[in-house]
C-alpha positions as CSV (number, residue, x, y, z in Angstrom):
1,M,9.8,8.9,11.7
2,D,7.2,10.1,12.7
3,Y,3.9,8.0,11.8
4,E,1.3,11.3,12.5
5,I,3.4,12.5,9.0
6,D,3.9,9.6,7.9
7,R,0.2,9.3,7.5
8,K,-0.4,12.7,6.7
9,Q,1.7,12.2,3.4
10,G,-0.6,8.8,2.6
11,I,-3.9,10.4,3.0
12,E,-2.8,13.2,0.6
13,L,-1.1,10.8,-2.0
14,A,-3.8,8.4,-1.5
15,K,-6.4,11.5,-2.2
16,S,-3.9,12.2,-5.4
17,L,-4.4,9.1,-6.8
18,G,-8.2,8.9,-6.1
19,A,-8.2,6.3,-3.6
20,T,-10.6,7.1,-1.2
21,R,-10.4,3.5,0.3
22,T,-7.1,3.4,1.3
23,A,-7.1,7.2,2.7
24,A,-9.7,5.9,5.5
25,A,-8.1,3.1,6.0
26,I,-4.5,5.5,6.6
27,R,-7.0,7.2,9.3
28,Q,-8.4,4.4,10.8
29,G,-6.7,1.1,10.3
30,G,-3.5,-0.7,10.5
31,F,-1.0,-1.4,8.1
32,R,-3.0,-5.0,6.8
33,D,-5.8,-2.8,5.9
34,I,-4.2,0.5,4.7
35,F,-2.3,-2.7,2.3
36,D,-5.8,-4.8,1.2
37,A,-7.3,-1.4,0.2
38,A,-4.7,0.1,-2.3
39,L,-4.4,-3.1,-3.7
40,A,-8.1,-3.3,-4.4
41,E,-7.9,0.2,-5.4
42,L,-4.8,0.9,-7.5
43,G,-3.5,-2.6,-9.0
44,M,-0.2,-4.0,-7.9
45,D,2.1,-1.9,-10.3
46,K,0.6,1.0,-9.3
47,L,0.5,0.9,-5.6
48,I,4.6,-1.0,-5.7
49,A,5.6,2.3,-7.8
50,H,4.1,5.1,-5.4
51,I,5.4,3.2,-2.5
52,V,8.9,4.0,-3.0
53,Q,9.3,7.1,-3.1
54,G,7.5,7.4,0.4
55,P,9.1,7.1,3.0
56,P,10.9,3.9,3.7
57,V,8.7,2.6,6.3
58,W,6.3,2.7,3.9
59,S,8.2,0.3,2.0
60,H,9.3,-1.7,4.9
61,M,6.0,-2.4,5.7
62,A,4.1,-2.9,2.2
63,L,7.0,-6.2,1.9
64,L,5.5,-7.4,5.6
65,N,2.7,-7.2,4.6
66,I,1.5,-7.4,1.0
67,A,3.2,-10.4,1.4
68,A,1.4,-12.0,4.3
69,M,-1.5,-11.6,2.2
70,P,-2.4,-15.3,1.2
71,Q,-4.8,-14.5,-2.4
72,R,-2.2,-13.4,-5.7
73,S,-3.9,-12.5,-8.9
74,P,-2.0,-15.0,-11.7
75,S,-1.0,-12.1,-13.3
76,A,0.6,-10.0,-10.4
77,Q,2.2,-13.2,-9.4
78,Q,4.4,-13.0,-13.2
79,R,5.5,-9.1,-12.3
80,H,6.1,-9.3,-8.7
81,P,7.4,-13.3,-8.1
82,A,8.8,-12.3,-4.3
83,V,5.3,-11.0,-3.4
84,R,3.0,-13.9,-2.8
């Protein structure tokens, strides 16, 4: 696992999706900041669809950090009940 390579891949992906706030968070922040930005810009479904295609550490950290977020929309909870 090489965090610099993971960050570069994440920035490229975020830019390709038009998620500029997420790209900035990847450059400067921790996983929580990254997932907060990605949820706001992409929504849960699109975020999960792209995370699972990346390095395994992305999925692992998403599970740890998204589950810790205090607020969820009712529709996101219905589609992803394990992520609250």
